[in-house]
C-alpha positions as CSV (number, residue, x, y, z in Angstrom):
1,Q,136.4,45.1,117.7
2,V,140.0,46.0,116.7
3,Q,142.2,48.0,119.1
4,L,145.7,49.4,119.0
5,V,147.3,50.0,122.4
6,E,150.6,51.9,122.7
7,S,153.2,51.9,125.5
8,G,156.6,53.2,126.2
9,G,156.4,57.0,126.2
10,G,157.8,59.2,128.9
11,L,160.3,61.9,129.8
12,V,163.9,61.6,128.6
13,Q,166.9,63.9,128.4
14,P,168.3,65.0,125.1
15,G,170.5,62.3,123.6
16,G,168.6,59.6,125.4
17,S,166.5,56.7,124.0
18,L,163.0,55.4,124.2
19,R,161.2,52.5,122.7
20,L,157.5,52.7,121.8
21,S,155.5,49.6,121.3
22,C,152.0,49.0,119.9
23,V,149.9,45.8,119.9
24,A,146.9,45.2,117.7
25,S,144.1,43.0,119.1
26,G,140.7,41.9,118.1
27,S,139.3,40.2,115.0
28,I,142.3,40.7,112.8
29,F,142.6,38.8,109.5
30,S,145.5,40.8,108.0
31,L,147.8,43.6,109.0
32,Y,148.9,45.8,106.2
33,P,151.2,48.9,106.6
34,M,151.8,49.9,110.2
35,G,153.3,53.2,111.2
36,W,154.0,55.8,113.9
37,Y,152.8,59.4,113.6
38,R,153.4,62.3,115.9
39,Q,151.8,65.6,116.7
40,G,153.8,68.2,118.5
41,P,152.4,71.3,120.3
42,G,150.8,73.6,117.8
43,K,151.8,71.3,114.9
44,Q,150.0,69.1,112.4
45,R,150.2,65.3,112.8
46,E,153.1,63.9,110.7
47,L,154.2,60.5,109.6
48,V,157.4,59.5,111.5
49,A,158.0,56.0,110.2
50,L,156.1,53.3,108.2
51,I,156.7,49.6,107.7
52,T,154.9,47.4,105.2
53,S,153.9,43.8,105.9
54,G,157.0,42.8,103.9
55,G,159.3,44.8,106.0
56,S,160.0,47.8,103.7
57,T,160.4,51.0,105.7
58,N,160.1,54.7,105.2
59,Y,161.1,57.5,107.6
60,L,160.6,61.2,108.1
61,D,163.9,62.9,107.0
62,S,164.5,64.4,110.4
63,V,164.5,61.0,112.2
64,K,166.5,59.0,109.7
65,G,169.5,57.3,111.3
66,R,168.1,57.9,114.8
67,F,164.7,56.0,114.7
68,T,164.1,52.4,113.7
69,I,160.7,50.9,113.1
70,S,160.1,47.1,113.3
71,R,157.2,44.8,113.4
72,D,156.4,41.2,114.5
73,N,153.6,39.9,112.3
74,A,153.1,36.8,114.5
75,K,152.4,39.0,117.5
76,N,150.6,41.9,115.7
77,T,153.0,44.4,117.1
78,V,155.0,47.4,115.8
79,S,157.8,49.1,117.6
80,L,159.7,52.3,117.3
81,Q,163.2,52.5,118.7
82,M,164.2,56.2,119.2
83,N,167.8,57.1,119.8
84,S,169.6,60.4,120.1
85,L,166.4,62.1,121.0
86,K,166.1,65.9,120.5
87,P,163.8,68.4,122.1
88,E,162.1,68.8,118.8
89,D,161.0,65.1,119.0
90,T,158.7,66.1,121.8
91,A,155.1,65.1,120.7
92,V,152.3,62.7,121.2
93,Y,153.1,59.6,119.2
94,Y,150.3,57.6,117.6
95,C,150.4,54.1,116.3
96,N,148.5,53.5,113.1
97,A,147.7,50.3,111.2
98,R,145.6,49.3,108.2
99,I,143.8,46.2,109.2
100,R,141.5,43.7,107.5
101,S,138.9,42.5,110.0
102,I,135.7,40.5,109.4
103,A,133.8,43.0,107.3
104,T,136.2,45.8,106.3
105,V,139.6,47.1,105.7
106,Q,140.3,50.4,107.5
107,D,142.9,52.4,109.3
108,Y,143.0,52.2,113.1
109,W,144.7,54.5,115.6
110,G,146.1,54.1,119.1
111,Q,145.2,56.5,121.9
112,G,148.6,58.2,121.7
113,T,151.6,58.2,124.1
114,Q,153.5,61.3,125.2
115,V,157.2,61.6,124.5
116,T,158.9,64.6,126.1
117,V,162.6,65.3,125.5
118,S,163.9,67.8,128.0
119,S,166.7,68.5,130.3
C-alpha cells in the first residue's frame, strides 16, 4: 500500500512564507515525477509545480520566482517552499507522485493540506 502524507499548511499573512512537505511510503520501487497541485474555492485543481526524478522543474506562471519545489529521492520526499505569499494562493494543496510499486505504475495523491493567506 502506497501512501502520500503532506504536512506544513496553515494560516499566514500576505508576504509570508510556508513550507509544504510530502513523504511517500509503502512498497515503492521507483518515484517518477512528483508535484504539487492546488484547488482554491470554486476553482479547478491546477498544477503548481512539478519536479522530475532528474531534478527538472516546471512552475505555474503565477508562482514563478516565489515558489521552489525540491525532492529528496533517498527519503522519498517532495517539498514546496512558498515565499511572498498572496491571498490568491489560498487553496488546498495536494501532493502527487507517479510511483512504481510491486504490480503497477500509477499516480497517487495526498490528502491535501490547507494554505490560507490572509491578514
